[in-house]
Each structure stands twice: as C-alpha cells, then as structure tokens.
C-alpha positions, 0 to 999 in steps of 0.5 A: 639414743636411749637418753633424751633429756638434755640431748641437743637437736637442730631443726632446719626450716623451723619457723613454720609448718612441719619444722616448727611443729617438729621443733616443739614436739622435740622440745616437749620430748626433752630435747634442747632444741635449736631451730633455723630460719632465713630471717630473724624470728621470735623464739617459740617456747622451748626453742632457740631460733638462729638464722641460717641459709642452707645454701651458704657454707659460711652461714652453716658453719657459723650456725654449728659453731654457735650451737656447739658453743651454747650446748657443747654438741649436737645429738640430732639433726632434722633436715626440714628446710626446703622449697617447692616448685610448681610447673611442667619440667620443660617450664623451668630453666636449668638455673631455677632447677639448680636453685631448687637442688641447691636448697633441697639436696645440697643444703641437706648435704652441707648441714650433714657435712658440718655436723658429722665431725662433731657426731664422730667425736661424740661416737653418736648422733642421728640425722633425720632427713625429711623426704616425701611420698614424692621420693617414692612416686612421680608427680606431674608438674612437680618433676624437679621437686620430686627429683630432689626428694628422690635424690634425698632418698638415695643420698640418705640410704647410702650415707647411713651405711657410711657412718653407721660404724661411727655410732651415727644413723641417717634416717628418712621420714616420708610425709604424705600431703600435709596441711601447711600453707599452700603458698609457703616456700612454693615457687612457680616455673620461670618459663611458663608455656601456653601448651601446659597452661590448662593442665598446670592450673588443673594440677595446682587446683588439685594440689590445693584440694589435697593439701586441705584434706592432708595430714596435720603436721603433728603427724609428721612431728610425732614420727620424727620424735619416734625415729629420733629416739628409737634404740633400733631405728628403721631406715624409713618411716612413713608419716601418715596413712597416705604415706603408708599406702603409697609405700605399700603400692610402690612395693607390691604392685606392678609398675604398669598398674601403678602408672594407671593409678597415678594417671587416674589420681592426677586426672589424666586420660589413660 
C-alpha cells in the first residue's frame, strides 16, 4: 500500500456523515473513490456515487462489477454502511434484531466476500471496517447495536489472519461518539415496554448530549486515511480522544471498576 495515487477505494454508506467525509478525505489523499448509497444522490467532487443495498447479494455483485469495469480493480474497501437501534434489548423483536445484523454485520461480510477474489488476484488490498467504542464496551439501550460492533471486531480480527498471506490486510477503526445527525439511520425498538420508558428516554437524551459534544467526523476520516496507507498497519486504530481513553480503560482496569464507571457514566445507581 505504499502507492496511493490512482489506488481505487470503495466507501460504503458514503452519502453523509462519516462515510461522506471519509470518501472526500481519501479523494484528497489521491485515491480514486467510489461511494455507495441506498438511493441515487449527486456525486460530490472527486467521488463517484453508486447505488448499493448491502443486504442484497445481487446489488453488491453489480456494484463490484461496475467498479472493476470502470477502474480495473479495487485496492481499498471502507465498510461504513450501518444503521443504529435505540431501545432496551427486550423491546426489540428478533426480526428487528436480525435486520440490524443483516446490515451491520452480514452487509460487511457480503462486501468483503465480493472483493476478496479481486484482491487475491492483485496480491494486495486493504479492508477497513468501521467499528465503534461500542465494540469494546457495553451500552445500555444499545444492546443489539453494540452486539453488531462486537461481532465486527471478532470477524475482522479473525479474517485478517486468514487473508494476510495473500497480501491483504483487514483493519478496524474505532470511532468514539461523533457529531453526525442524531436521527440519521437510527431506528427505535419495535416493541416498547412501559417498564423501560423513563430510562429509555433518559438514555436517548444523554446520547443526544454526547453527540453534540462528540468528535468531528473528520477525526475518523483522517484515521481511516492513515490506516489505509500505513506500510505496517495495526489491527486497531482508535479515532479520537474518547476512543483512546475507552480502549485504555478496557485494557488496564479491573472488570468491576469498569462496571462502576459505566453505570455512573450512564446515570444508573450503583
């Protein structure tokens, strides 16, 4: 990955937020960038936007074929497409939870499976999966979303070992809370229960406050560019001060102490 100019990058979920800023940052760094969205949108400067539904195998295969036809290959994939889910774990139907996993986990796997044959043929390639600090710690009223990010952590680390011998690396970027539209791609539990109402509302208000004080998406984009171009990449990259702090806490503090910190941070009684 020493060469950047004219390398071809694919960024899923690039119509707004972290995905859009990341796509622009990669284009500025010299990549030829293709972005995806579920609906047709205008092409931002330096980015070719294509329609793709990561839950649809045929849609992904058509996307990859189009990029290869236009650019001849794919050197970098940034799996950013995803949706959120706010509510108590008991408040979501299994169908709703499956939908979340279909986008956030299996959507990533579908895209990766489609590009790996191309990267193996090239004997080079890099996959950057956007994780989260919620791939490291629990988050009340985000149980299923946090589960998808924990799954991406395990999937990515395992896959990296499987494909490294082909000249391919799989990396994780872990953003903290980021200043994007709070309502964007966020769904609510489909079976809300009165017993969780007060705490759920309080949790949502707390999340809104975190988002307002969160990192600029450019912080994440800069880390993605760094991870994409590194000659000797690390498996995990923290994006922002909050992410670095959470990772350090998880690594060095006893579990009981972390539990107390998280309960206090989320406004729960001991």
